[in-house]
C-alpha positions in Angstrom: 16.7 35.3 -3.7 12.8 36.1 -4.6 10.0 33.7 -4.4 7.0 36.0 -5.3 6.2 34.5 -8.6 6.3 31.0 -6.6 4.0 32.6 -4.2 1.8 34.2 -6.5 1.5 31.1 -8.5 0.5 28.8 -5.2 -2.3 31.8 -4.7 -3.8 31.8 -7.9 -4.5 27.6 -8.5 -8.4 27.0 -8.3 -9.4 25.7 -4.9 -12.3 23.6 -6.6 -9.5 21.8 -8.1 -6.8 22.1 -5.9 -8.3 22.7 -2.9 -4.8 23.0 -0.6 -1.5 23.2 -1.6 1.7 23.4 0.9 5.4 23.9 -0.2 8.2 24.0 1.7 12.1 24.7 0.4 15.3 24.7 2.4 19.1 25.1 1.3 21.6 23.5 3.9 19.3 23.0 6.8 17.5 26.4 6.6 14.0 27.4 5.4 14.5 29.3 2.2 10.6 29.7 1.4 7.3 28.0 2.8 3.6 29.3 1.9 0.2 27.5 1.8 -2.6 28.2 0.1 -6.1 26.8 0.6 -8.3 24.2 2.6 -7.7 21.7 4.7 -11.4 20.6 4.4 -12.9 22.8 1.4 -16.5 21.8 2.3 -16.5 23.0 5.7 -14.5 26.3 5.1 -11.5 25.0 7.1 -8.1 26.5 6.0 -4.7 25.5 5.6 -2.6 25.6 8.8 0.4 23.9 7.6 0.3 21.1 10.5 -1.6 18.9 8.3 -0.9 15.3 8.0 -1.3 13.6 4.1 -0.6 10.0 3.2 2.2 10.6 0.7 1.4 7.1 -0.8 4.5 6.7 -3.4 6.2 9.5 -1.8 7.2 6.3 1.1 9.6 5.0 -1.8 12.2 7.9 -0.5 12.1 6.7 2.7 12.5 3.1 1.6 15.3 3.8 -0.8 17.4 5.7 1.7 16.7 2.9 4.5 17.7 0.0 1.7 21.1 2.4 0.8 21.8 2.6 4.9 21.3 -1.6 5.0 23.9 -1.6 1.7 26.3 1.1 3.3 26.5 -1.0 6.8 26.9 -4.4 4.9 23.3 -5.5 6.2 23.0 -6.8 3.1 24.3 -6.2 -0.5 22.8 -4.7 -4.1 23.3 -8.0 -5.7 22.3 -10.2 -2.9 19.6 -12.6 -4.3 16.0 -11.6 -2.5 15.7 -15.4 -1.7 18.5 -15.0 0.6 16.5 -13.2 2.9 12.7 -13.8 2.1 13.2 -17.6 1.1 9.8 -18.0 -0.9 11.4 -16.0 -3.4 13.9 -18.8 -4.2 11.4 -20.3 -6.1 9.5 -17.9 -8.4 7.8 -18.2 -11.4 7.0 -15.9 -14.8 3.8 -15.4 -17.0 6.0 -15.7 -20.5 3.3 -14.8 -22.7 0.7 -16.9 -21.3 2.9 -19.8 -20.2 4.0 -20.0 -16.5 7.6 -21.1 -16.6 10.0 -21.5 -13.7 13.4 -19.6 -13.6 16.7 -20.1 -11.8 18.1 -16.5 -12.2 17.8 -15.1 -8.7 15.7 -11.8 -8.1 18.2 -9.3 -6.9 17.7 -6.4 -4.5 19.0 -4.2 -7.0 16.4 -5.2 -9.2 13.7 -4.1 -6.3 15.3 -0.7 -6.1 15.1 0.2 -9.9 11.6 -1.8 -10.2 12.9 -4.1 -12.6 12.0 -7.3 -10.8 9.0 -8.1 -12.5 6.3 -7.3 -9.9 3.1 -5.5 -10.8 0.7 -3.3 -9.1 -1.9 -5.5 -8.5 -3.4 -4.8 -5.0 -6.3 -7.8 -5.1 -3.6 -10.4 -6.5 -5.3 -14.0 -5.5 -2.3 -14.4 -3.2 -2.9 -11.0 -1.4 -6.5 -11.7 -1.3 -6.0 -15.3 0.7 -3.8 -14.1 3.2 -6.0 -11.1 3.8 -8.6 -13.6 4.6 -7.0 -16.2 6.4 -5.6 -13.2 8.5 -8.9 -11.8 9.0 -7.0 -8.6 8.2 -4.6 -8.8 10.4 -1.6 -10.4 8.8 1.9 -8.8 9.0 4.1 -7.5 6.5 6.4 -10.6 6.5 3.2 -12.5 6.0 1.8 -10.9 3.1 5.1 -10.4 1.3 6.1 -14.4 1.5 2.4 -14.9 0.3 2.9 -12.8 -2.7 6.0 -14.9 -3.8 3.0 -17.4 -5.3 2.6 -14.9 -7.7 3.9 -15.2 -11.2 5.8 -12.4 -12.5 5.0 -10.2 -15.1 8.7 -10.6 -16.9 12.1 -12.3 -16.3 13.8 -9.9 -13.7 16.1 -7.6 -15.5 14.7 -7.3 -18.4 12.0 -4.3 -17.9 11.2 -1.7 -15.7 7.8 -1.6 -14.3 6.2 0.3 -11.7 5.1 -1.9 -9.1 5.5 -3.4 -5.8 9.1 -3.9 -5.3 9.4 -1.4 -2.7 6.8 -3.3 -0.4 8.8 -6.2 -1.2 11.9 -4.3 -0.4 11.0 -3.2 2.9 9.9 -6.8 3.7 14.0 -7.3 3.1 14.7 -4.7 5.3 12.6 -6.6 8.1 13.7 -10.0 7.5 17.8 -8.7 7.3 17.3 -6.6 10.8 14.8 -8.4 12.8 13.1 -5.1 13.4 9.5 -4.3 12.0 9.6 -2.0 9.0 8.1 0.7 11.0 11.0 0.1 14.0 13.8 0.4 11.6 12.3 3.6 10.1 12.2 5.1 13.8 15.4 4.1 14.8 17.6 4.8 11.9 15.6 7.5 10.1 12.8 9.5 11.7 14.8 9.8 15.7 18.0 10.9 13.6 16.3 13.4 11.7 13.7 14.9 14.3 10.8 13.5 12.4 7.9 13.3 14.5 4.5 13.1 13.0 5.3 10.2 10.1 4.2 6.9 10.4 1.5 3.8 9.3 -1.0 3.9 11.1 -2.9 7.1 11.3 -6.0 7.0 13.2 -6.8 10.7 14.2 -8.3 11.6 10.7 -9.0 14.8 12.4 -5.2 15.8 12.0 -5.3 14.9 8.0 -6.2 16.8 5.1 -9.5 16.0 3.4 -8.7 13.5 0.3 -9.7 14.6 -2.7 -10.2 13.0 -6.5 -10.4 15.1 -9.6 -13.8 14.4 -11.6 -12.9 14.6 -15.2 -16.5 15.3 -16.1 -16.9 18.1 -14.0 -13.4 19.5 -14.4 -13.3 19.7 -10.1 -11.9 17.9 -7.3 -14.4 15.7 -5.1 -14.2 14.2 -1.7 -12.8 10.8 -2.5 -15.7 8.5 -2.0 -14.0 5.8 -0.1 -13.0 7.9 2.2 -9.7 9.3 3.7 -7.9 6.1 3.8 -5.0 4.6 2.3 -5.6 1.5 0.1 -2.3 0.5 0.2 -2.5 -0.5 3.6 -3.5 -4.2 3.1 -3.8 -5.4 6.5 -4.1 -3.9 10.2 -0.6 -4.6 10.6 0.8 -4.3 6.9 3.6 -1.8 6.4 3.9 -0.8 3.0 7.1 0.3 2.2 6.0 1.6 -1.8 3.1 3.7 -0.8 2.2 3.3 3.1 3.2 6.2 5.2 1.4 9.3 6.2 3.4 12.8 7.0 3.7 16.1 7.3 5.3 19.2 5.1 7.4 20.0 7.8 8.6 16.7 8.5 9.2 15.1 5.0 11.3 18.3 4.5 14.0 17.0 6.7 14.4 13.5 5.2 15.0 15.7 1.3 17.4 18.2 3.2 19.4 15.6 4.7 19.8 14.0 1.3 20.6 17.1 -0.3 23.4 17.9 2.0 25.7 14.9 1.9 23.4 12.9 4.2 23.5 15.0 7.2 20.7 16.2 8.6 19.8 19.3 10.3 19.9 17.8 13.4 23.6 17.3 12.7 22.8 13.4 12.8 24.1 11.5 9.7 21.7 9.0 7.8 23.7 8.6 4.5 27.1 9.0 3.8 27.7 10.8 0.5 29.2 8.0 -1.7 25.8 6.0 -0.9 23.8 9.1 -1.9 25.6 9.3 -4.7 25.0 5.8 -5.9 21.1 6.1 -4.6 21.1 8.8 -7.2 23.3 7.2 -10.1 21.4 5.9 -13.2 20.7 2.3 -13.2 18.7 1.5 -16.5 20.3 0.4 -19.7 19.2 2.5 -22.4 17.0 0.3 -24.3 15.1 -0.2 -20.6 14.9 3.7 -20.1 13.5 4.7 -23.5 11.1 1.5 -24.1 9.9 1.3 -20.4 10.6 4.0 -18.2 8.7 6.4 -20.9 5.6 5.7 -19.0 7.1 8.4 -16.3 7.2 10.6 -19.0 5.7 13.7 -16.9 9.2 14.0 -15.0 10.1 15.1 -18.5 12.8 13.7 -21.1 15.9 14.5 -19.3 15.1 11.7 -16.8 15.5 8.1 -15.6 15.3 5.8 -13.0 18.4 5.5 -10.4 18.1 3.2 -7.2 14.3 3.5 -6.0 14.1 7.7 -7.3 13.9 9.5 -10.4 17.2 11.6 -11.2 17.9 14.1 -13.7 20.7 12.9 -16.3 20.8 15.5 -18.8 19.8 19.1 -20.4 16.5 20.4 -20.4 15.2 21.1 -17.0 15.6 23.8 -14.5 17.0 21.7 -12.4 20.6 20.8 -12.6 22.2 17.1 -13.6 22.1 14.8 -10.5 19.0 16.4 -8.9 16.2 13.3 -7.7 13.4 12.8 -5.9 9.8 11.0 -6.4 6.1 12.2 -6.3 2.8 10.3 -4.9 -0.8 9.5 -5.9 -2.1 12.3 -4.7 0.2 14.8 -6.1 3.5 15.2 -3.5 6.1 16.0 -5.0 9.4 15.7 -3.6 13.3 16.9 -4.8 17.1 16.7 -3.6 19.7 18.7 -5.3 23.1 17.6 -4.2 24.5 20.5 -6.4 23.0 23.6 -4.7 22.0 21.7 -1.4 18.3 22.5 -2.0 15.3 20.5 -1.4 11.8 20.7 -1.6 8.5 19.2 -0.4 5.2 19.8 -2.0 2.2 18.6 -0.2 -1.0 17.9 -2.1 -4.0 15.7 -1.7 -6.0 14.9 -5.0 -6.3 11.6 -6.3 -6.0 11.0 -10.6 -5.0 14.5 -11.1 -2.9 14.0 -14.3 -2.2 18.0 -14.5 -0.9 17.9 -11.0 2.1 16.0 -12.1 2.3 17.4 -15.9 2.0 20.9 -15.0 1.5 22.0 -11.4 5.2 20.1 -10.2 7.0 21.3 -13.1 5.9 25.1 -12.4 6.8 24.6 -8.6 10.2 23.1 -9.9 10.6 26.1 -12.4 9.6 28.6 -10.2 11.4 27.4 -7.6 14.8 27.4 -9.1 14.1 30.9 -10.8 13.6 32.6 -7.3 16.8 30.8 -6.0 18.8 32.3 -8.7 17.2 35.5 -8.8 20.0 37.3 -6.8 
């Protein structure tokens, strides 16, 4: 293996655009590459140490998909169970059908939450959310918020389209209701502790431990400190735990999840979090051709060989440097993760730049391609 080209590429990135970048690659529970370059806090000249915490935003979804598959595997719920069985307000949903609000009887399922086909959108300021925040003085818990969300009409009838949305937030609520644990406690007992994940959670109060959050400014072509500060806007209230985008983590922590998923469900700790069959199901394409080519195409930064499985993208054909069956996701600040069960290879990329299309369209692909080039250079 030879990762010099990968290291050189990371070092070549302009810190005016990419203030900091941190990559770790595992194979069969062992680290085979680690390099970080740039700054934790560019404006104050603080270099990355490799121990920074980051808001990982939608990279949270891989934890949630894993948690849901655990529940399926253990018989807590089934993929095709109605969501309303666990969250009763979801038994009586309505849909905005071309401007007409209609009720419907076909139940929304847990599978549809996992596949982003349940009909939700990503409006964090929907009337039901704002009302719940106001009446709770910003303290409503996860189940209270998600039960309130059921008041909103869906954008389409469940199962008819793919739309990136709050589906995984609702899924976290289902896990809470079905297990009787808060979502954070469920993750702690069933994923974090078994894998040795110690610096990941929903409440990041000590911001000095976090890499500064930036946003790409198209006018200047540079990244600037995010004006709102180092916040996670998906933490809707003080007590809300977003299964779709609410976690912070470190590079050293997150790779432990991807390593386990690439090694048949067994982590570097020796603990099993999922069976191979569950991982195989999790990474099996779920979208019909019509939905894949009409709706999932908006996620075209992954490339044409990708489709959507149960909470993760999956490579379903030729045209990628990774093998068929490789899966993972990314996050709003350009985090990127990959699990390759064929080669038992995994990676996690920590970045902290928002609104940065080049990160998804170019940097992620280059990181993946150079990782595989280095891996196969024997």
